[in-house]
VMD Tcl script that builds the backbone (N, CA, C; Angstrom):
set m [mol new atoms 516]
animate dup $m
set s [atomselect $m all]
$s set {name element resname resid chain x y z} {
  {N N UNK 1 A -73.289 30.916 -20.378}
  {CA C UNK 1 A -73.136 31.295 -18.918}
  {C C UNK 1 A -71.998 30.749 -17.977}
  {N N UNK 2 A -72.340 29.267 -18.241}
  {CA C UNK 2 A -70.824 28.961 -17.381}
  {C C UNK 2 A -69.582 29.299 -17.549}
  {N N UNK 3 A -69.465 29.222 -19.173}
  {CA C UNK 3 A -67.646 29.590 -19.052}
  {C C UNK 3 A -67.480 31.085 -19.266}
  {N N UNK 4 A -68.260 32.017 -18.967}
  {CA C UNK 4 A -68.929 33.269 -18.550}
  {C C UNK 4 A -68.331 33.679 -17.429}
  {N N UNK 5 A -68.673 32.902 -16.555}
  {CA C UNK 5 A -68.774 33.137 -15.089}
  {C C UNK 5 A -66.882 33.014 -14.408}
  {N N UNK 6 A -66.477 31.931 -15.028}
  {CA C UNK 6 A -64.862 32.169 -14.539}
  {C C UNK 6 A -64.338 33.060 -15.260}
  {N N UNK 7 A -64.329 33.273 -16.588}
  {CA C UNK 7 A -63.452 34.588 -17.041}
  {C C UNK 7 A -63.947 35.904 -15.999}
  {N N UNK 8 A -65.361 35.678 -16.022}
  {CA C UNK 8 A -65.406 37.626 -15.080}
  {C C UNK 8 A -64.752 37.030 -13.862}
  {N N UNK 9 A -64.390 36.055 -13.413}
  {CA C UNK 9 A -63.923 35.731 -11.648}
  {C C UNK 9 A -62.623 35.912 -12.471}
  {N N UNK 10 A -61.800 35.384 -13.034}
  {CA C UNK 10 A -60.605 35.844 -13.038}
  {C C UNK 10 A -60.001 37.283 -13.768}
  {N N UNK 11 A -61.043 38.093 -13.792}
  {CA C UNK 11 A -60.844 39.526 -14.747}
  {C C UNK 11 A -60.566 40.070 -13.623}
  {N N UNK 12 A -61.730 40.133 -12.827}
  {CA C UNK 12 A -61.687 40.583 -11.687}
  {C C UNK 12 A -60.546 40.589 -10.795}
  {N N UNK 13 A -60.571 39.136 -10.588}
  {CA C UNK 13 A -59.552 38.904 -9.349}
  {C C UNK 13 A -58.168 39.773 -9.940}
  {N N UNK 14 A -57.704 39.629 -11.454}
  {CA C UNK 14 A -56.323 40.336 -12.075}
  {C C UNK 14 A -56.493 41.553 -11.647}
  {N N UNK 15 A -57.706 42.103 -11.949}
  {CA C UNK 15 A -57.383 43.534 -11.746}
  {C C UNK 15 A -57.550 44.216 -10.112}
  {N N UNK 16 A -58.026 43.749 -9.409}
  {CA C UNK 16 A -57.684 43.975 -8.139}
  {C C UNK 16 A -56.695 43.557 -7.187}
  {N N UNK 17 A -55.670 42.598 -7.902}
  {CA C UNK 17 A -54.597 42.306 -7.182}
  {C C UNK 17 A -53.411 43.362 -7.012}
  {N N UNK 18 A -53.413 44.466 -8.142}
  {CA C UNK 18 A -52.314 45.300 -7.414}
  {C C UNK 18 A -52.933 46.250 -5.995}
  {N N UNK 19 A -54.055 45.956 -6.289}
  {CA C UNK 19 A -54.549 47.226 -5.132}
  {C C UNK 19 A -54.501 46.264 -3.670}
  {N N UNK 20 A -54.516 45.221 -3.401}
  {CA C UNK 20 A -54.140 44.259 -2.674}
  {C C UNK 20 A -52.415 43.626 -2.379}
  {N N UNK 21 A -51.689 44.021 -3.228}
  {CA C UNK 21 A -50.886 43.215 -3.112}
  {C C UNK 21 A -50.149 43.898 -2.257}
  {N N UNK 22 A -49.732 44.897 -1.653}
  {CA C UNK 22 A -48.594 45.434 -0.632}
  {C C UNK 22 A -49.594 44.557 0.549}
  {N N UNK 23 A -50.974 44.464 1.049}
  {CA C UNK 23 A -51.356 44.302 2.094}
  {C C UNK 23 A -51.417 42.483 2.566}
  {N N UNK 24 A -51.033 41.971 1.230}
  {CA C UNK 24 A -50.991 40.142 1.048}
  {C C UNK 24 A -49.707 39.629 0.916}
  {N N UNK 25 A -49.115 40.476 0.578}
  {CA C UNK 25 A -47.760 39.540 0.122}
  {C C UNK 25 A -47.092 39.593 1.686}
  {N N UNK 26 A -46.055 38.372 1.947}
  {CA C UNK 26 A -45.266 38.898 3.034}
  {C C UNK 26 A -44.570 39.715 3.206}
  {N N UNK 27 A -43.849 40.294 4.684}
  {CA C UNK 27 A -42.851 41.098 4.259}
  {C C UNK 27 A -41.562 40.301 4.870}
  {N N UNK 28 A -40.611 40.328 3.969}
  {CA C UNK 28 A -39.358 39.961 3.968}
  {C C UNK 28 A -38.574 40.124 4.370}
  {N N UNK 29 A -38.781 41.317 4.980}
  {CA C UNK 29 A -37.275 42.062 5.497}
  {C C UNK 29 A -37.568 41.577 7.085}
  {N N UNK 30 A -36.494 41.558 7.635}
  {CA C UNK 30 A -36.231 41.282 9.065}
  {C C UNK 30 A -36.068 42.206 10.181}
  {N N UNK 31 A -35.415 42.190 11.019}
  {CA C UNK 31 A -35.146 43.062 12.377}
  {C C UNK 31 A -33.804 43.661 11.673}
  {N N UNK 32 A -33.463 44.831 12.013}
  {CA C UNK 32 A -31.986 45.500 12.126}
  {C C UNK 32 A -31.195 44.445 12.716}
  {N N UNK 33 A -31.616 43.337 13.593}
  {CA C UNK 33 A -30.306 42.295 14.197}
  {C C UNK 33 A -30.373 40.926 12.805}
  {N N UNK 34 A -30.973 40.760 12.181}
  {CA C UNK 34 A -30.791 39.404 11.446}
  {C C UNK 34 A -30.338 39.469 10.358}
  {N N UNK 35 A -29.378 38.298 10.052}
  {CA C UNK 35 A -28.694 38.009 8.862}
  {C C UNK 35 A -27.313 38.026 9.431}
  {N N UNK 36 A -26.549 37.978 8.425}
  {CA C UNK 36 A -25.045 37.330 9.037}
  {C C UNK 36 A -24.477 38.310 9.773}
  {N N UNK 37 A -23.217 38.700 10.346}
  {CA C UNK 37 A -22.036 39.723 10.879}
  {C C UNK 37 A -21.059 39.384 11.268}
  {N N UNK 38 A -20.235 39.949 11.555}
  {CA C UNK 38 A -18.692 39.718 12.031}
  {C C UNK 38 A -18.998 40.941 12.715}
  {N N UNK 39 A -17.817 40.936 13.883}
  {CA C UNK 39 A -17.885 41.670 15.196}
  {C C UNK 39 A -16.337 41.687 15.254}
  {N N UNK 40 A -16.240 43.074 16.647}
  {CA C UNK 40 A -15.110 43.421 16.941}
  {C C UNK 40 A -15.183 43.753 17.885}
  {N N UNK 41 A -14.805 43.369 19.616}
  {CA C UNK 41 A -15.105 43.434 20.701}
  {C C UNK 41 A -13.986 44.220 21.288}
  {N N UNK 42 A -14.225 44.689 22.315}
  {CA C UNK 42 A -13.039 45.148 23.339}
  {C C UNK 42 A -13.483 45.444 24.498}
  {N N UNK 43 A -12.885 44.826 25.391}
  {CA C UNK 43 A -13.183 45.030 27.364}
  {C C UNK 43 A -12.484 44.689 28.031}
  {N N UNK 44 A -12.726 44.553 29.683}
  {CA C UNK 44 A -12.020 44.188 30.503}
  {C C UNK 44 A -12.110 42.759 30.814}
  {N N UNK 45 A -11.541 41.983 31.398}
  {CA C UNK 45 A -12.035 40.536 31.868}
  {C C UNK 45 A -11.726 40.402 33.331}
  {N N UNK 46 A -12.605 39.760 34.118}
  {CA C UNK 46 A -12.264 39.839 35.965}
  {C C UNK 46 A -12.241 38.371 36.204}
  {N N UNK 47 A -11.389 37.882 36.346}
  {CA C UNK 47 A -10.612 36.029 36.879}
  {C C UNK 47 A -10.073 35.901 37.560}
  {N N UNK 48 A -10.562 35.059 38.308}
  {CA C UNK 48 A -9.617 34.091 39.416}
  {C C UNK 48 A -9.958 32.823 39.175}
  {N N UNK 49 A -8.567 32.386 40.064}
  {CA C UNK 49 A -8.384 30.806 40.200}
  {C C UNK 49 A -8.224 30.175 42.018}
  {N N UNK 50 A -8.890 29.749 42.299}
  {CA C UNK 50 A -8.339 29.245 43.742}
  {C C UNK 50 A -8.576 27.676 43.811}
  {N N UNK 51 A -7.420 27.068 44.335}
  {CA C UNK 51 A -7.634 25.358 44.445}
  {C C UNK 51 A -6.622 25.339 44.271}
  {N N UNK 52 A -5.839 23.780 43.747}
  {CA C UNK 52 A -4.655 23.574 43.699}
  {C C UNK 52 A -4.000 24.413 42.516}
  {N N UNK 53 A -4.393 25.174 41.989}
  {CA C UNK 53 A -3.722 26.307 40.830}
  {C C UNK 53 A -4.486 27.581 41.907}
  {N N UNK 54 A -3.810 28.735 42.195}
  {CA C UNK 54 A -4.524 29.751 42.841}
  {C C UNK 54 A -3.667 31.104 42.044}
  {N N UNK 55 A -4.940 31.850 41.741}
  {CA C UNK 55 A -4.341 33.198 40.490}
  {C C UNK 55 A -5.505 33.850 41.535}
  {N N UNK 56 A -4.916 35.036 42.495}
  {CA C UNK 56 A -6.045 35.747 42.782}
  {C C UNK 56 A -6.664 37.225 41.933}
  {N N UNK 57 A -8.312 37.536 42.185}
  {CA C UNK 57 A -8.776 38.008 40.693}
  {C C UNK 57 A -8.122 39.463 40.394}
  {N N UNK 58 A -7.723 39.160 39.230}
  {CA C UNK 58 A -7.222 40.269 38.751}
  {C C UNK 58 A -7.904 41.038 37.473}
  {N N UNK 59 A -7.716 41.905 36.398}
  {CA C UNK 59 A -8.246 42.858 35.672}
  {C C UNK 59 A -7.272 42.484 34.359}
  {N N UNK 60 A -7.833 42.129 33.690}
  {CA C UNK 60 A -7.079 41.808 31.765}
  {C C UNK 60 A -7.942 42.697 31.439}
  {N N UNK 61 A -7.395 43.862 30.314}
  {CA C UNK 61 A -7.661 44.633 28.667}
  {C C UNK 61 A -7.846 43.544 27.883}
  {N N UNK 62 A -8.285 43.227 27.110}
  {CA C UNK 62 A -8.795 42.636 25.956}
  {C C UNK 62 A -9.222 43.217 24.287}
  {N N UNK 63 A -8.697 42.117 23.465}
  {CA C UNK 63 A -9.647 42.243 22.614}
  {C C UNK 63 A -10.406 41.109 22.178}
  {N N UNK 64 A -11.624 41.572 21.116}
  {CA C UNK 64 A -11.820 40.223 20.789}
  {C C UNK 64 A -12.745 39.972 19.284}
  {N N UNK 65 A -13.313 38.881 18.980}
  {CA C UNK 65 A -13.925 38.560 17.776}
  {C C UNK 65 A -14.892 38.089 17.239}
  {N N UNK 66 A -15.868 38.271 16.967}
  {CA C UNK 66 A -17.003 37.648 16.366}
  {C C UNK 66 A -17.460 37.208 15.378}
  {N N UNK 67 A -18.458 36.315 15.068}
  {CA C UNK 67 A -19.385 35.796 13.553}
  {C C UNK 67 A -20.501 35.046 14.182}
  {N N UNK 68 A -21.568 35.412 14.050}
  {CA C UNK 68 A -22.983 35.334 13.951}
  {C C UNK 68 A -24.192 35.289 12.908}
  {N N UNK 69 A -24.879 34.810 13.079}
  {CA C UNK 69 A -25.998 34.904 12.437}
  {C C UNK 69 A -27.476 34.717 13.190}
  {N N UNK 70 A -28.217 35.974 12.461}
  {CA C UNK 70 A -29.728 35.432 13.283}
  {C C UNK 70 A -30.849 35.689 12.456}
  {N N UNK 71 A -32.203 34.996 12.962}
  {CA C UNK 71 A -33.074 34.714 12.188}
  {C C UNK 71 A -34.102 35.410 12.764}
  {N N UNK 72 A -34.707 36.207 12.398}
  {CA C UNK 72 A -36.574 36.396 12.886}
  {C C UNK 72 A -37.503 35.594 13.158}
  {N N UNK 73 A -37.741 34.827 14.067}
  {CA C UNK 73 A -38.710 34.238 14.226}
  {C C UNK 73 A -40.445 35.321 15.157}
  {N N UNK 74 A -41.185 35.407 14.755}
  {CA C UNK 74 A -42.086 36.456 15.260}
  {C C UNK 74 A -41.487 37.812 16.017}
  {N N UNK 75 A -41.764 38.089 16.823}
  {CA C UNK 75 A -40.843 38.657 17.480}
  {C C UNK 75 A -39.676 39.038 17.844}
  {N N UNK 76 A -39.129 37.701 17.924}
  {CA C UNK 76 A -37.791 36.981 18.569}
  {C C UNK 76 A -36.966 36.921 17.369}
  {N N UNK 77 A -35.631 37.413 17.601}
  {CA C UNK 77 A -34.175 36.819 17.318}
  {C C UNK 77 A -33.614 35.883 17.722}
  {N N UNK 78 A -33.321 34.850 16.770}
  {CA C UNK 78 A -32.908 33.440 17.688}
  {C C UNK 78 A -31.470 33.616 16.378}
  {N N UNK 79 A -30.157 33.746 16.872}
  {CA C UNK 79 A -29.210 33.444 16.267}
  {C C UNK 79 A -28.115 32.550 16.656}
  {N N UNK 80 A -27.012 32.116 16.032}
  {CA C UNK 80 A -26.119 31.447 16.995}
  {C C UNK 80 A -24.423 32.633 16.286}
  {N N UNK 81 A -23.745 32.738 17.612}
  {CA C UNK 81 A -22.541 33.138 17.280}
  {C C UNK 81 A -20.938 32.453 17.958}
  {N N UNK 82 A -20.361 32.533 16.738}
  {CA C UNK 82 A -18.881 32.168 17.368}
  {C C UNK 82 A -18.067 33.447 18.086}
  {N N UNK 83 A -17.105 33.283 19.194}
  {CA C UNK 83 A -16.681 34.516 19.641}
  {C C UNK 83 A -15.060 33.721 19.996}
  {N N UNK 84 A -14.365 34.641 19.729}
  {CA C UNK 84 A -12.748 34.699 20.293}
  {C C UNK 84 A -12.546 35.379 21.234}
  {N N UNK 85 A -12.465 35.417 22.781}
  {CA C UNK 85 A -11.702 36.428 23.955}
  {C C UNK 85 A -9.989 36.328 23.769}
  {N N UNK 86 A -9.259 37.274 23.337}
  {CA C UNK 86 A -7.631 37.183 23.558}
  {C C UNK 86 A -7.838 37.652 24.338}
  {N N UNK 87 A -7.984 37.581 26.091}
  {CA C UNK 87 A -7.380 37.849 27.221}
  {C C UNK 87 A -6.375 36.793 27.583}
  {N N UNK 88 A -5.249 37.292 27.263}
  {CA C UNK 88 A -3.773 35.998 27.638}
  {C C UNK 88 A -3.467 36.196 28.999}
  {N N UNK 89 A -3.815 37.509 29.819}
  {CA C UNK 89 A -3.972 37.883 31.176}
  {C C UNK 89 A -4.955 36.910 32.255}
  {N N UNK 90 A -5.728 36.606 31.689}
  {CA C UNK 90 A -6.612 35.792 32.019}
  {C C UNK 90 A -6.198 34.699 32.944}
  {N N UNK 91 A -7.537 34.123 34.607}
  {CA C UNK 91 A -6.619 33.144 34.751}
  {C C UNK 91 A -7.085 31.735 33.889}
  {N N UNK 92 A -7.919 31.822 32.393}
  {CA C UNK 92 A -8.197 30.805 31.425}
  {C C UNK 92 A -7.510 31.469 30.225}
  {N N UNK 93 A -6.490 32.016 30.385}
  {CA C UNK 93 A -6.272 32.437 28.747}
  {C C UNK 93 A -6.870 33.139 27.978}
  {N N UNK 94 A -6.661 32.982 26.796}
  {CA C UNK 94 A -7.700 32.791 25.795}
  {C C UNK 94 A -9.103 32.012 25.696}
  {N N UNK 95 A -10.216 32.842 24.970}
  {CA C UNK 95 A -11.226 31.742 25.067}
  {C C UNK 95 A -11.795 31.903 24.518}
  {N N UNK 96 A -12.490 30.478 23.281}
  {CA C UNK 96 A -13.211 30.483 22.377}
  {C C UNK 96 A -14.764 29.706 22.102}
  {N N UNK 97 A -15.268 29.894 21.616}
  {CA C UNK 97 A -17.279 29.462 21.777}
  {C C UNK 97 A -18.035 29.510 20.818}
  {N N UNK 98 A -18.906 29.446 21.249}
  {CA C UNK 98 A -19.789 29.103 20.265}
  {C C UNK 98 A -21.662 29.078 21.237}
  {N N UNK 99 A -22.704 30.239 20.890}
  {CA C UNK 99 A -23.262 30.236 21.700}
  {C C UNK 99 A -24.316 30.882 21.047}
  {N N UNK 100 A -26.118 30.127 21.471}
  {CA C UNK 100 A -27.126 30.725 21.104}
  {C C UNK 100 A -27.131 31.954 21.309}
  {N N UNK 101 A -28.032 32.583 20.450}
  {CA C UNK 101 A -28.372 34.052 21.151}
  {C C UNK 101 A -29.651 34.177 21.298}
  {N N UNK 102 A -30.665 34.793 21.993}
  {CA C UNK 102 A -31.589 34.970 21.746}
  {C C UNK 102 A -32.163 36.288 22.342}
  {N N UNK 103 A -32.621 37.141 21.197}
  {CA C UNK 103 A -33.192 38.629 21.437}
  {C C UNK 103 A -34.534 39.085 21.713}
  {N N UNK 104 A -34.522 39.950 21.871}
  {CA C UNK 104 A -36.181 40.888 21.556}
  {C C UNK 104 A -36.200 42.312 20.960}
  {N N UNK 105 A -35.792 42.198 19.607}
  {CA C UNK 105 A -35.803 44.003 18.709}
  {C C UNK 105 A -36.762 44.883 19.155}
  {N N UNK 106 A -37.162 46.010 19.637}
  {CA C UNK 106 A -37.465 47.203 19.900}
  {C C UNK 106 A -37.024 48.115 19.414}
  {N N UNK 107 A -37.104 48.233 17.517}
  {CA C UNK 107 A -36.700 48.997 16.931}
  {C C UNK 107 A -35.236 49.306 16.676}
  {N N UNK 108 A -34.673 49.914 16.588}
  {CA C UNK 108 A -33.476 50.065 16.607}
  {C C UNK 108 A -32.404 49.484 17.810}
  {N N UNK 109 A -33.024 48.728 18.696}
  {CA C UNK 109 A -32.474 48.470 20.367}
  {C C UNK 109 A -33.154 46.847 20.285}
  {N N UNK 110 A -32.019 46.096 20.747}
  {CA C UNK 110 A -32.359 44.472 20.925}
  {C C UNK 110 A -31.572 44.057 22.123}
  {N N UNK 111 A -32.166 44.127 23.671}
  {CA C UNK 111 A -31.712 43.451 24.391}
  {C C UNK 111 A -31.966 42.087 24.835}
  {N N UNK 112 A -30.280 40.803 24.680}
  {CA C UNK 112 A -30.809 39.602 24.218}
  {C C UNK 112 A -29.687 38.743 25.412}
  {N N UNK 113 A -30.012 37.296 25.738}
  {CA C UNK 113 A -29.676 36.592 26.509}
  {C C UNK 113 A -28.548 35.979 25.275}
  {N N UNK 114 A -27.687 35.115 25.974}
  {CA C UNK 114 A -26.822 34.128 25.913}
  {C C UNK 114 A -26.318 33.041 26.216}
  {N N UNK 115 A -26.223 31.900 25.571}
  {CA C UNK 115 A -25.624 30.711 25.972}
  {C C UNK 115 A -25.308 30.149 25.713}
  {N N UNK 116 A -24.099 29.045 25.780}
  {CA C UNK 116 A -23.361 28.086 24.618}
  {C C UNK 116 A -22.136 27.283 25.564}
  {N N UNK 117 A -21.164 26.960 24.885}
  {CA C UNK 117 A -19.599 27.057 25.302}
  {C C UNK 117 A -18.551 27.555 24.808}
  {N N UNK 118 A -17.387 27.611 25.643}
  {CA C UNK 118 A -16.602 28.314 25.253}
  {C C UNK 118 A -15.527 26.791 25.715}
  {N N UNK 119 A -14.480 27.076 25.093}
  {CA C UNK 119 A -13.228 25.954 25.009}
  {C C UNK 119 A -12.293 26.768 25.110}
  {N N UNK 120 A -11.127 25.988 25.558}
  {CA C UNK 120 A -9.499 26.357 26.150}
  {C C UNK 120 A -9.681 25.353 27.207}
  {N N UNK 121 A -8.256 26.259 27.602}
  {CA C UNK 121 A -7.653 26.029 29.018}
  {C C UNK 121 A -8.663 26.531 29.810}
  {N N UNK 122 A -8.734 25.842 31.366}
  {CA C UNK 122 A -8.328 24.022 31.430}
  {C C UNK 122 A -9.463 23.758 31.184}
  {N N UNK 123 A -10.301 23.951 30.770}
  {CA C UNK 123 A -11.301 22.940 30.028}
  {C C UNK 123 A -12.949 23.462 29.010}
  {N N UNK 124 A -13.664 22.723 28.942}
  {CA C UNK 124 A -14.843 23.146 27.765}
  {C C UNK 124 A -15.791 23.668 29.092}
  {N N UNK 125 A -16.409 24.649 29.150}
  {CA C UNK 125 A -17.505 24.647 30.206}
  {C C UNK 125 A -18.749 25.403 29.538}
  {N N UNK 126 A -19.694 25.859 30.396}
  {CA C UNK 126 A -20.882 26.669 29.942}
  {C C UNK 126 A -20.736 27.902 30.174}
  {N N UNK 127 A -20.814 28.620 28.957}
  {CA C UNK 127 A -20.714 29.804 29.296}
  {C C UNK 127 A -22.062 30.589 28.711}
  {N N UNK 128 A -21.918 31.998 29.159}
  {CA C UNK 128 A -23.978 32.724 29.510}
  {C C UNK 128 A -23.191 33.998 28.986}
  {N N UNK 129 A -24.396 35.026 28.977}
  {CA C UNK 129 A -24.594 36.561 29.037}
  {C C UNK 129 A -25.734 37.086 28.825}
  {N N UNK 130 A -25.524 38.565 29.074}
  {CA C UNK 130 A -26.469 39.199 28.926}
  {C C UNK 130 A -25.676 40.026 28.040}
  {N N UNK 131 A -26.647 41.657 26.785}
  {CA C UNK 131 A -26.028 42.300 26.526}
  {C C UNK 131 A -27.436 43.189 25.616}
  {N N UNK 132 A -27.036 44.017 25.311}
  {CA C UNK 132 A -27.651 45.339 24.267}
  {C C UNK 132 A -26.994 45.586 23.164}
  {N N UNK 133 A -27.671 46.128 21.865}
  {CA C UNK 133 A -27.269 45.791 20.258}
  {C C UNK 133 A -28.287 47.169 20.214}
  {N N UNK 134 A -27.443 48.408 20.047}
  {CA C UNK 134 A -28.186 49.307 18.829}
  {C C UNK 134 A -27.501 49.863 17.754}
  {N N UNK 135 A -28.743 49.158 16.975}
  {CA C UNK 135 A -28.985 49.599 15.275}
  {C C UNK 135 A -28.360 50.766 15.312}
  {N N UNK 136 A -27.109 51.512 14.734}
  {CA C UNK 136 A -26.768 52.389 14.448}
  {C C UNK 136 A -27.175 52.963 12.971}
  {N N UNK 137 A -26.967 51.959 12.210}
  {CA C UNK 137 A -27.622 52.413 11.003}
  {C C UNK 137 A -27.953 50.932 10.639}
  {N N UNK 138 A -28.221 50.709 9.417}
  {CA C UNK 138 A -28.507 49.561 8.271}
  {C C UNK 138 A -27.785 48.305 8.604}
  {N N UNK 139 A -25.911 48.746 8.635}
  {CA C UNK 139 A -25.274 47.595 8.712}
  {C C UNK 139 A -24.611 47.636 9.732}
  {N N UNK 140 A -24.644 48.629 10.936}
  {CA C UNK 140 A -23.629 48.980 11.842}
  {C C UNK 140 A -24.613 48.969 13.300}
  {N N UNK 141 A -24.538 47.340 14.279}
  {CA C UNK 141 A -24.768 48.117 15.358}
  {C C UNK 141 A -23.612 47.833 16.648}
  {N N UNK 142 A -23.717 48.505 17.605}
  {CA C UNK 142 A -23.000 48.852 19.035}
  {C C UNK 142 A -23.857 47.904 20.040}
  {N N UNK 143 A -22.574 47.264 20.553}
  {CA C UNK 143 A -23.112 46.467 21.852}
  {C C UNK 143 A -22.160 46.841 22.388}
  {N N UNK 144 A -23.002 46.000 23.969}
  {CA C UNK 144 A -22.261 46.052 25.307}
  {C C UNK 144 A -22.986 45.447 25.730}
  {N N UNK 145 A -21.647 44.134 26.347}
  {CA C UNK 145 A -22.125 43.070 27.429}
  {C C UNK 145 A -21.701 42.436 28.336}
  {N N UNK 146 A -22.067 41.408 29.429}
  {CA C UNK 146 A -21.591 40.882 30.332}
  {C C UNK 146 A -21.389 39.995 29.813}
  {N N UNK 147 A -20.456 38.478 30.000}
  {CA C UNK 147 A -19.847 37.135 29.368}
  {C C UNK 147 A -19.540 36.731 31.013}
  {N N UNK 148 A -20.444 35.148 31.199}
  {CA C UNK 148 A -19.431 34.377 32.155}
  {C C UNK 148 A -19.384 33.181 32.101}
  {N N UNK 149 A -18.209 32.622 32.432}
  {CA C UNK 149 A -18.054 30.936 32.849}
  {C C UNK 149 A -17.096 31.138 33.910}
  {N N UNK 150 A -17.558 29.532 34.427}
  {CA C UNK 150 A -16.833 28.853 35.346}
  {C C UNK 150 A -17.060 27.454 35.384}
  {N N UNK 151 A -15.572 27.202 35.832}
  {CA C UNK 151 A -15.054 25.470 35.596}
  {C C UNK 151 A -14.499 24.937 37.177}
  {N N UNK 152 A -14.367 23.775 37.838}
  {CA C UNK 152 A -13.722 23.234 38.243}
  {C C UNK 152 A -13.381 22.416 37.282}
  {N N UNK 153 A -11.994 22.643 37.564}
  {CA C UNK 153 A -11.230 21.591 36.421}
  {C C UNK 153 A -9.736 21.485 37.571}
  {N N UNK 154 A -9.335 20.351 37.139}
  {CA C UNK 154 A -7.437 20.217 37.799}
  {C C UNK 154 A -7.719 20.704 38.834}
  {N N UNK 155 A -8.890 20.437 39.664}
  {CA C UNK 155 A -8.269 20.876 41.568}
  {C C UNK 155 A -8.726 22.369 41.568}
  {N N UNK 156 A -8.970 22.900 40.649}
  {CA C UNK 156 A -9.105 24.174 41.379}
  {C C UNK 156 A -10.901 24.901 40.183}
  {N N UNK 157 A -11.158 25.666 40.870}
  {CA C UNK 157 A -11.945 26.190 40.585}
  {C C UNK 157 A -11.854 27.766 39.822}
  {N N UNK 158 A -12.306 27.630 38.591}
  {CA C UNK 158 A -12.019 29.317 37.503}
  {C C UNK 158 A -13.300 30.248 37.729}
  {N N UNK 159 A -12.927 31.197 37.904}
  {CA C UNK 159 A -14.165 32.234 37.687}
  {C C UNK 159 A -14.082 33.180 36.771}
  {N N UNK 160 A -14.716 33.223 35.612}
  {CA C UNK 160 A -13.974 34.338 34.471}
  {C C UNK 160 A -15.555 35.200 34.310}
  {N N UNK 161 A -15.168 36.766 34.145}
  {CA C UNK 161 A -16.281 37.484 33.586}
  {C C UNK 161 A -15.933 38.491 32.764}
  {N N UNK 162 A -16.436 38.722 31.355}
  {CA C UNK 162 A -16.098 39.913 30.812}
  {C C UNK 162 A -17.234 40.179 30.344}
  {N N UNK 163 A -16.364 42.024 30.164}
  {CA C UNK 163 A -17.534 42.969 29.888}
  {C C UNK 163 A -16.663 44.063 28.898}
  {N N UNK 164 A -17.660 44.231 27.686}
  {CA C UNK 164 A -16.799 44.684 26.437}
  {C C UNK 164 A -18.282 45.179 25.966}
  {N N UNK 165 A -17.662 45.842 25.083}
  {CA C UNK 165 A -18.767 47.227 24.107}
  {C C UNK 165 A -18.246 46.516 22.578}
  {N N UNK 166 A -18.527 46.402 21.586}
  {CA C UNK 166 A -18.034 46.451 20.654}
  {C C UNK 166 A -19.067 46.861 19.081}
  {N N UNK 167 A -18.574 46.372 17.874}
  {CA C UNK 167 A -19.309 46.859 16.564}
  {C C UNK 167 A -19.913 45.544 15.857}
  {N N UNK 168 A -20.611 45.591 15.421}
  {CA C UNK 168 A -20.842 44.473 14.431}
  {C C UNK 168 A -21.379 44.861 13.002}
  {N N UNK 169 A -20.913 44.899 11.973}
  {CA C UNK 169 A -21.117 44.761 10.373}
  {C C UNK 169 A -22.038 43.620 10.049}
  {N N UNK 170 A -22.814 44.039 9.684}
  {CA C UNK 170 A -24.603 42.794 9.182}
  {C C UNK 170 A -24.154 42.927 7.629}
  {N N UNK 171 A -23.972 42.122 6.723}
  {CA C UNK 171 A -23.528 41.763 5.800}
  {C C UNK 171 A -25.246 42.156 4.671}
  {N N UNK 172 A -25.705 43.129 4.655}
  {CA C UNK 172 A -27.064 43.095 3.791}
  {C C UNK 172 A -27.022 43.701 2.608}
}
mol reanalyze $m
mol bondsrecalc $m
mol representation Tube
mol addrep $m
């Protein structure tokens, strides 16, 4: 009887596992916004500088590029995104940087916030923003975003705000 009981338990467990396999197995699929991606954006930059260098507020139309990676942690998406904004006519010229990104996916829509640093002329400075992304397909996301950065450098106060729309291609 001592040998029969373990065999019986193992047989019952093995025969029941297909029934419960789908309910017990962890899900490996993430939100539509997780994983590696690259992107293109297009928008308007509103910038100014006042002080030793004086550039009145003006608007520049510009392209930009992004590359990032997102990971689902519970009900939020945490990621990192590198960006390049090619707004030559801006008070700060071209910018590039790295931001942490925190989003809350709701099906195909994800509002998010970002914070990090941008580097280039006139200085390295904090960078932040808010946006929303819509998953148009499994691999394609459409974004709308505002980002800003401000600096006090070279005896001048610099203000930079960008409003963009773009697309992300997710490698799935």
